[in-house]
N, C-alpha and C positions, 0 to 999 in steps of 0.2 A: 597530590590529592590522596592515590592510593597507598602510598608510603606513610601519608600521616592517618591513613584509617588502621593500618596496621598496628602502627604505636601507641595509638589513641584506643586501645581494648577496651570491651565493655567493661562496665563497672558495676558492683555490688548495687550501689545507689541507682543505677541506669535501670538493672533489671526490678528492682523494687519499685521504682516508677513505673515502670510499663507493665508490671502486675497489679498495680493500684489503678491505671488508668483503664485497665482492661475490667475491673469491677465495677466502674460506673459507666462507660463509653462502649463496652463490648468490642473492643478492637484494640490491635497490639501494632508496634512499632516491629514490622519483619526483621531489620538489621540490627535490633537489640537480640533478638530469640535466633536469628542466624548470620551474623555478621560476614559469613562466606558468601552472600548473596552479593555483595560488592563484587568478587571476583567473577561469578557466572554472569555478571552484567556486564561489567567494563573491562575486564581481564581475561577473556575467553581462552587465550593463547597463552596466559601463565601458567608454569609449570607448578604444580604442588609443591609446598614447603612446609617443614615441620615448624610450628611455631610455640608449642608447648609439650613436654615431656613430664610426667608425674609417675615415679617411680615406687612402687611398693616392695614388698619381700619375695612375692612370686607374680606380680602384674605391673603393666606397664601402659598407662594412659598416653596416648599420641594424639594431638590436636594438629591440624592440616588448615592452610591456607585455603585449601580447595574441598568440594565435594568430591569424594572418591568415589571409582567405579564400584560395580556391583560385587555384593557379596561372593558370586561366583567367581569373579576375579580377584579375590584375595584370599591367599591361603599362607599356610604358615611357612611355607616355601619362601615367601616373600621377604623372610626376616631371617636372619642367623648371627647369634651371639657368639663372642669369644670368651676366653676362659672357662670352657665348658658349658657355657649357658645353651647353645646349640638352638634349633628351632623353637618358636612355642609350640604349646600342646593346642592351643585354641586362638582363635582370632574372634573378637565379637566387634562385629561392624555396625555403624549406628549407634554408638553410645548416646544416651540421654536424646535419641531420636534425632540424632545429626549425624548425617554420613559423612561429614569431613573427620569424623572423631573414629578411634579404634581404643579397642582394648585386648591387651595379648596376655596371656597368661601361661607362665612357665611351670616347669616342676624340678628345676636344677639350678635355679637361682640361690646366691647365699648371701645372706643379710650383711652390709659393709663392703662387699666387694664393687669395684669399678669395673663395668663391662663397656664394650663397644659394640654395637649392632647393625649390620649392614639392610639397608632398605631399598630392594630391588624391583626393577620390573612393575611399578604402581602407577596408575592412570587414575587421571581425574575423569568424572563423567561425561566431559566433552572429548573425552578419548585423548588429550594431552598427557606423554608419557612423562613422568616423574624423572627427572636425574637421579640415577642411583647415589646415596647418599650415606653417610655413616653418622649415628648418633651415640654420643657416650650417656652413661647414666650410672649411677650407685645404686642397687638393690637396697633398701630401707630395712628395719628391723621389722619384729614381729607385727603382722599386719592380718584385717580379715577380710581383704580383696577390695571389690570396686567401692565400697563404703567409706572405707579409710581415705581412698583416693578423692572421692567426689563428694563427700559429707561428713559431718561431723555429729555423730553418736551420742557424743558428751551433751546436746543442748537439742533444741528443735531440730528436725531434719525430716524433710518429705524424701524420700527415694524413688528412684526411677522405676515405672512398673517393671515386672518381668514376667514373663518375656514381653518382649517389644520390638518388634511388630508382634501382634498375638491375634489369634482366632479360635474359640469365641471369647476367650477368658483369662483374665491377667491377675497378679497379684501387686496390689501396692500397699508398700510400708512406710511408716512413719515414726519417728520418736519423739516423746514428750519429754520435756525437763521437768516437770510438775505437774500434778493433776490438774485436769481443766476441761470445759467444756470445748468440744472437737465439733467441726463439721467437714465433711470432706465430700464434694459435690463433682459431677462430671458437665463439661460445657460442649457445645460443638463450634466449630470456626465462626459461626455468627455470635456466639456471647451467648446462645440460648440455653438454659440450665436442661440437662438431658436427665440426670439422675442425681439422687441425694443418697450417698454410701454409708454416712455415718452424722449423726447427730444427737451426742450426748456427750455426757460426761466421761471422762476415760483418766484412768492413774497413768502416773510417769512411767516410762519405760518404752518398750518398742512394742508397735502394734501392725497387725496387718490386715487387709479385706481385700475379698476379691471382688473383681467387676467383671460382670457377665455381660456381652454386648450380643449376644445373640440374634437379639431384634435390631440392633443398628447396622447401617450400611457402612460399607468400608470408607474410609477416611481419616483425618487427624481430629482428635479429640483433645481437650485439655480437663487435667485434674485439680481441683484447687481446695488446700489444706488450710483452715484459720482454728487457732488456738490462741486464746488471750490476745495478744499484740503480735504474735507470730502469723504470717500469711505467706505462703509460698504456691507455685504454680509450676506444672509441670506437662508436657505433651506425651501423648500415646497416639500409635497407628493402628487401626485396626483393618487386617487385609484378608478379605474372604475370597 
């Protein structure tokens, strides 16, 4: 059953349905938001494994089967590339508010070059040591970073807030394919609306808005963008 779970990955249709259900019922399917929960419940002795690589010209997005140990236990020394790639200059832990995902940033990768990178001394949050492994990837052509890897700025797109986790304020960016009325709202985990950041007509292009949560308590919140037929929702984490 767990093997089937890994092969039947979460689809865009399931994500859209989960977001739609939240709009009406104010609850979500946690295994759609975090398929890694399956390993944390039923495979606590399973070693972390790489399930997805998404390379850019200077970035590498890595998705694992397990939640990884805290950011203090993950450093640039855990990764080493051949062909002059060396160690990454920075490691972002918890991409998209998911601690099974990493974003590595490099300064010396060359587009079109094939690299082999060693992953070493990584652990899951339950202390299970990952077997040292090697992954290969080809650095891509010109890119703008995480947005090229995880979003599509040519159309409608809701970006992950930055910084995340945050305290007390963070910035949310979104892209509109055409001029339209936009609403951007914040919800708590119970589905209660906390704040309306945007509720007005906006032109096509990239926009950003600051969310100040100084009056809120620590925890996970959701932000939802609506524009015409486009709807998307993401999580943000407030830590005080």
